[in-house]
ZASESE-397502 format. One line per 8 residues: their letters; for each residue x, y, z of C-alpha. Coordinates in steps of 0.001 Angstrom, whole numbers, plus 500000, padded with zeros to 6 digits. Example, Ala and Ser with C-alpha at 12.3 -4.5 7.8 and 13.67 -1.06 7.14 Angstrom:
<recs>
as> 512300,495500,507800 ~ 513670,498940,507140
</recs>
This chain:
<recs>
mamiietq> 688713,105636,396433 ~ 686366,107631,398584 ~ 682683,107298,397866 ~ 681188,110628,396733 ~ 677455,111079,396170 ~ 676575,114045,394084 ~ 673042,115470,394049 ~ 671728,116079,390469
sikfikpf> 668240,117432,391069 ~ 665532,117954,393762 ~ 661824,118281,392981 ~ 658510,117745,394720 ~ 656151,115096,393323 ~ 652521,116003,393807 ~ 649485,113611,393514 ~ 648508,113107,389891
iptpsnhr> 644894,113954,390775 ~ 644552,116861,393224 ~ 643130,115945,396615 ~ 639435,116947,396959 ~ 638692,119647,399479 ~ 636522,117343,401560 ~ 639630,115209,402141 ~ 641845,118122,403088
yykigfld> 642491,117220,406720 ~ 643361,113826,408117 ~ 643382,113456,411886 ~ 645811,110709,412991 ~ 644877,107827,415339 ~ 646206,107289,418822 ~ 648743,104629,417669 ~ 650101,107254,415303
elapcmnv> 650222,109674,418164 ~ 652207,107178,420250 ~ 654718,106396,417444 ~ 658324,107551,418267 ~ 659471,110903,416966 ~ 661648,109427,414215 ~ 661564,108243,410623 ~ 661138,104847,408927
pivlffsq> 663994,104680,406428 ~ 664925,101967,403923 ~ 667123,101479,400840 ~ 666426,099089,398018 ~ 669474,098272,395760 ~ 668768,097227,392167 ~ 671706,095709,390229 ~ 671011,096820,386644
idnpkfvt> 668616,099250,385009 ~ 668968,099627,381255 ~ 666169,102129,380813 ~ 667548,105691,380659 ~ 664067,107104,381289 ~ 663423,105165,384475 ~ 663744,108172,386807 ~ 661094,110098,384849
eiqqslak> 658928,107007,384797 ~ 659070,106271,388565 ~ 658402,109987,389216 ~ 655333,109773,387074 ~ 654108,106524,388714 ~ 654838,107998,392138 ~ 652476,110902,391357 ~ 649811,108387,390364
tltpfypl> 650398,106321,393457 ~ 650082,109402,395664 ~ 646605,109926,394427 ~ 645104,107225,396765 ~ 647918,107709,399242 ~ 647536,111505,399316 ~ 648283,112094,403012 ~ 651925,111269,402281
agryddkt> 652053,114439,400114 ~ 650772,116581,402953 ~ 652318,118264,406012 ~ 651754,117305,409638 ~ 650672,119817,412285 ~ 651721,118559,415748 ~ 649443,121095,417484 ~ 646253,119733,416053
ytidcnde> 647384,116161,415474 ~ 646283,116624,411891 ~ 647813,116153,408440 ~ 647030,118998,406092 ~ 646572,117110,402830 ~ 647592,120208,400803 ~ 649491,118273,398047 ~ 652751,120122,398706
gvefitak> 654333,116863,397561 ~ 656981,114238,398195 ~ 660625,115313,397985 ~ 662424,113443,395143 ~ 666197,113619,394955 ~ 668178,112393,391984 ~ 671941,111635,392585 ~ 674876,109801,391275
vniklqdl> 677749,107998,393083 ~ 681292,107414,391841 ~ 681436,103634,392505 ~ 679904,100381,391204 ~ 677221,098693,393223 ~ 679067,095353,393225 ~ 682079,097162,394846 ~ 679797,098469,397629
latgenvv> 678121,095077,398233 ~ 681467,093330,398190 ~ 682762,095166,401252 ~ 681697,094147,404715 ~ 681438,097762,405532 ~ 678547,098409,403221 ~ 676099,098893,406124 ~ 678147,101957,407146
fvdkfips> 677203,103661,403892 ~ 673453,102779,403870 ~ 672304,106177,405259 ~ 674189,107991,402471 ~ 671423,106834,400090 ~ 668520,108007,402194 ~ 667234,111498,401992 ~ 667877,113410,405195
kdaskwll> 664999,114754,407337 ~ 666836,117763,408883 ~ 664338,120632,409272 ~ 662143,119490,406319 ~ 658458,119116,406999 ~ 657723,116417,404458 ~ 656160,113079,405435 ~ 657859,111086,402666
avqatmfe> 661025,111593,400608 ~ 662805,109567,397964 ~ 666340,109511,396687 ~ 667320,107626,393521 ~ 671119,107278,393323 ~ 672795,105950,390170 ~ 675952,103809,390355 ~ 678567,103764,387601
cggvalgv> 677570,100185,386642 ~ 673928,101073,386026 ~ 672726,099957,389374 ~ 670411,102113,391488 ~ 669842,102695,395230 ~ 666352,103761,395957 ~ 666254,105329,399398 ~ 662967,106062,400989
naehrivd> 662402,107946,404267 ~ 658912,108309,405880 ~ 657675,109966,409022 ~ 656799,107449,411697 ~ 653925,109665,412660 ~ 651900,108160,409835 ~ 653897,105247,408543 ~ 655110,101940,410106
astlctfl> 657293,099335,408293 ~ 654188,097439,406971 ~ 652704,100633,405583 ~ 656024,101576,403822 ~ 656210,098123,402292 ~ 652646,098297,401127 ~ 653254,101707,399575 ~ 656436,100608,397804
nkwaamnk> 654699,097590,396298 ~ 651765,099616,395118 ~ 654165,102166,393602 ~ 656114,099413,391866 ~ 652869,097931,390520 ~ 651794,101273,389254 ~ 655083,101749,387460 ~ 654319,098425,385652
eengiefa> 650794,099777,384983 ~ 649264,096874,386859 ~ 646974,099325,388650 ~ 644801,102089,387260 ~ 644559,105539,388755 ~ 641590,105999,391027 ~ 640541,108272,393912 ~ 638714,106008,396293
ghgfnssl> 639859,107607,399529 ~ 643170,106708,401035 ~ 644468,103489,402558 ~ 645195,105205,405818 ~ 642610,103957,408325 ~ 644495,104041,411621 ~ 642404,107042,412813 ~ 639117,105152,411896
lfpgrcfk> 640149,102007,413800 ~ 641973,103627,416693 ~ 640626,107224,417022 ~ 643088,109858,418303 ~ 643336,110681,421981 ~ 646010,113536,421890 ~ 648733,111373,423367 ~ 652426,112191,423456
paplqpis> 654883,109982,421531 ~ 656453,106934,423242 ~ 659710,107711,424976 ~ 663006,106357,423648 ~ 666705,106697,424305 ~ 667944,108670,421193 ~ 671645,108852,420422 ~ 673027,112215,419441
dddmssky> 674727,112653,416109 ~ 678069,113189,417812 ~ 677789,109993,419875 ~ 676538,108063,416809 ~ 679668,109069,414942 ~ 682090,108309,417694 ~ 680741,106269,420680 ~ 678331,103947,418843
irkmytfs> 678448,101845,415724 ~ 675908,100118,413535 ~ 676839,096495,412833 ~ 675185,093920,410507 ~ 675059,090203,411493 ~ 673631,087407,409374 ~ 671852,084496,411083 ~ 672034,081990,408266
esaisnik> 669494,079246,407928 ~ 672105,076654,408791 ~ 673203,078554,411919 ~ 669644,078786,413093 ~ 669068,075092,412455 ~ 672230,074205,414311 ~ 671082,076145,417430 ~ 667718,074409,417332
akarrhdh> 669439,071066,416912 ~ 671560,071640,419953 ~ 668491,072539,421988 ~ 666679,069499,420468 ~ 663097,069915,421515 ~ 662703,073616,420580 ~ 661487,073434,416933 ~ 658687,075840,417847
wskvqlas> 661076,078800,417958 ~ 660676,081151,415020 ~ 663784,082476,413353 ~ 662862,085918,414597 ~ 662611,084914,418228 ~ 665721,082813,418059 ~ 667696,085734,416527 ~ 666252,088208,419053
atiwkari> 667147,085839,421942 ~ 670706,085505,420671 ~ 671170,089283,420405 ~ 669630,089680,423861 ~ 671993,087128,425302 ~ 674948,088936,423679 ~ 673882,092207,425342 ~ 673658,090400,428732
svdwannn> 677181,089040,428088 ~ 678371,092662,427456 ~ 676994,093691,430834 ~ 678980,090870,432534 ~ 682185,091791,430624 ~ 681730,095358,431900 ~ 681241,094106,435494 ~ 677769,095413,435418
prdsillq> 675364,092458,435552 ~ 671805,093696,435718 ~ 668231,092703,434918 ~ 667050,093494,431384 ~ 663794,093883,429530 ~ 663254,093335,425786 ~ 660576,095507,424051 ~ 659330,094034,420809
avnlrgkt> 656848,095590,418403 ~ 653902,093330,417512 ~ 652112,093952,414206 ~ 648311,094120,414984 ~ 647175,093373,411441 ~ 645326,090127,411412 ~ 645817,089647,415164 ~ 642554,090916,416693
mslipkhs> 639141,089138,416679 ~ 637772,091800,414303 ~ 640560,091553,411734 ~ 642563,094588,410785 ~ 643161,094200,407025 ~ 646766,093252,406010 ~ 647323,096298,403965 ~ 645891,098863,406393
cgnfwgfc> 648037,101980,406451 ~ 649186,103936,409453 ~ 650567,102619,412635 ~ 649146,099272,413756 ~ 651392,097797,416394 ~ 651665,097401,420142 ~ 654568,096445,422447 ~ 655380,093092,423983
atkagtie> 657728,093473,427065 ~ 659751,090419,428222 ~ 661917,090536,431348 ~ 665086,088586,432117 ~ 667567,088225,434989 ~ 671355,088443,434843 ~ 672017,084740,434135 ~ 669967,083413,431257
tteeladr> 670905,081075,428426 ~ 669982,081766,424793 ~ 667545,078841,424917 ~ 665764,080196,428042 ~ 665454,083612,426495 ~ 664089,082076,423253 ~ 661528,080095,425207 ~ 660585,083193,427231
ltynikkt> 660186,085401,424136 ~ 658197,082759,422244 ~ 655840,082208,425167 ~ 655292,085912,425783 ~ 654669,086761,422101 ~ 652162,083921,421741 ~ 650492,085072,424940 ~ 650271,088662,423675
vtnfskvd> 648935,087617,420289 ~ 646351,085288,421942 ~ 645127,088120,424112 ~ 644735,090450,421137 ~ 642792,087724,419251 ~ 640166,087570,422001 ~ 638980,091187,421605 ~ 637439,093420,418921
hnteegqm> 639777,096335,418203 ~ 636671,098605,417880 ~ 635558,097996,421488 ~ 636856,099899,424500 ~ 638390,096739,425795 ~ 640297,096221,422616 ~ 641354,099774,422425 ~ 642601,099714,426035
mvltsfsv> 644424,096412,425575 ~ 646444,097888,422713 ~ 647028,101173,424672 ~ 648098,099240,427837 ~ 650870,097509,425728 ~ 652571,100937,425481 ~ 652386,101405,429251 ~ 655263,099138,430282
pyipestn> 655229,098640,434067 ~ 657727,100561,436153 ~ 661258,099753,434998 ~ 664008,100403,437595 ~ 666736,102743,436376 ~ 669306,099882,436705 ~ 667437,097713,434216 ~ 668932,097451,430694
vitatswc> 666208,098317,428266 ~ 666587,096653,424904 ~ 664401,097114,421795 ~ 663976,094780,418841 ~ 661988,095411,415740 ~ 661302,092746,413097 ~ 660646,093600,409466 ~ 660746,089929,408557
kfpfyevd> 657872,088674,406372 ~ 657291,092196,404898 ~ 657771,091660,401090 ~ 660385,094345,400532 ~ 662269,091927,398297 ~ 659135,091649,396114 ~ 659208,095326,395126 ~ 659651,095212,391314
fgfgkptw> 659287,098396,389279 ~ 659706,096357,386076 ~ 663524,096195,386143 ~ 663816,093249,388574 ~ 663620,092694,392270 ~ 666117,094262,394722 ~ 669552,092671,395106 ~ 669732,093891,398654
vapgcvpv> 667408,095735,401056 ~ 668602,097473,404207 ~ 666891,099629,406823 ~ 668221,103030,407588 ~ 669907,103673,410877 ~ 667515,104404,413797 ~ 669825,105845,416495 ~ 668323,104342,419567
vnssclmd> 670347,102825,422418 ~ 670364,098992,422468 ~ 668157,098728,419417 ~ 668203,096200,416555 ~ 666160,095761,413352 ~ 665729,092292,411860 ~ 665138,091608,408176 ~ 664816,088521,405956
eaqgngvv> 667872,087530,403950 ~ 667662,088254,400257 ~ 667601,084489,399604 ~ 666795,081641,401942 ~ 665244,081555,405381 ~ 667920,083403,407379 ~ 667756,086718,409280 ~ 669910,089858,408874
ahviievk> 670213,091877,412075 ~ 671194,095488,412078 ~ 672410,096271,415624 ~ 673286,099559,417362 ~ 676069,098962,419849 ~ 678802,100871,421714 ~ 682162,100589,419921 ~ 683917,099447,423060
dvpyfeka> 681475,096551,423543 ~ 681713,095092,420054 ~ 684401,092465,421024 ~ 682250,091115,423919 ~ 679109,091170,421824 ~ 680729,089279,418973 ~ 682324,086820,421323 ~ 678834,085916,422581
lqddgiia> 677675,085503,418977 ~ 680639,083247,418311 ~ 679702,081079,421278 ~ 676269,080678,419810 ~ 677674,079779,416428 ~ 676372,082843,414630 ~ 679721,084212,413483 ~ 682999,082350,412994
</recs>
């Protein structure tokens, strides 16, 4: 049976307490300016909700949560690099789908349908949108889509957990300013967004595919055991290295061996000498670029990534973010040295350790959490497994390259 999602209602949720006039305009910071022109989408799947009023309740708690997070209910002006905190609101879509959640999760193709549960940006000017989709079994998919211009993955996770806590009335309503402090810590400089290699909608539906691969705790342990002395690898760096090696293998299979470079986002919270608070909202990340040749083993790549990330974090830890030296160090991470056109540019983003699986509105924690598709060439997004210490990788790859890519993963013992 074909999956059909039917929209039931669309409304805009405004902050419970109107935003004061002296907070009307929020100028974004330079890390916000450099954020890619794309969204930060995610879906949280909840297995069973017995409360028939839960949509009304989460809409009410969303309005209360938007009071201290009021920039999310505003509109961005790219000419002035400013958010007009006009309380126009967050788009909230209610929908229903003609299948059961367990049927969706049982199929290995579930990742193909993830974006169906996320509100589409299109020509809308909102900064945040929500879609609550009800399954026939009583399960719910809560899709959230945020504008990267003001939100990174950590910010989105912080917001969702605050919203969930508000729904359980664990937090009172207060107007104490907003949690967005990126412009205070990294003042704007009118920069243009970081360049990427976006995939067109047509190519995404025909030439490319999104695949999901699970790096189980046992598979990660086995790789470490084979390498013996490499217990210092994190699960994120090992998964990133394995994916990188698979992409190098694809180049060889296509008779196109070439140098490559892996760009990883590094969360700056807690990394600098003058600590940036864990729950700071906005964009707080820099790039770490690691180069490789045409013949590298997974172990060599994991060593190289681990060394480079540690070096980057150590450098950040030696400077105050509020000094010119600290500001320039972060800014320089976005200025990747000249990359020859022949080099294969690969991007990897890790959402591991962000507590998305702790989001509990009062009806239990998510059964499954999945990022929305970010159509960028050679990109991947890593997340924690729902249970255990494994990693789930969501990978964008050309359809024709899937067999070569998966053969490399088989050789590393990731998939059977």
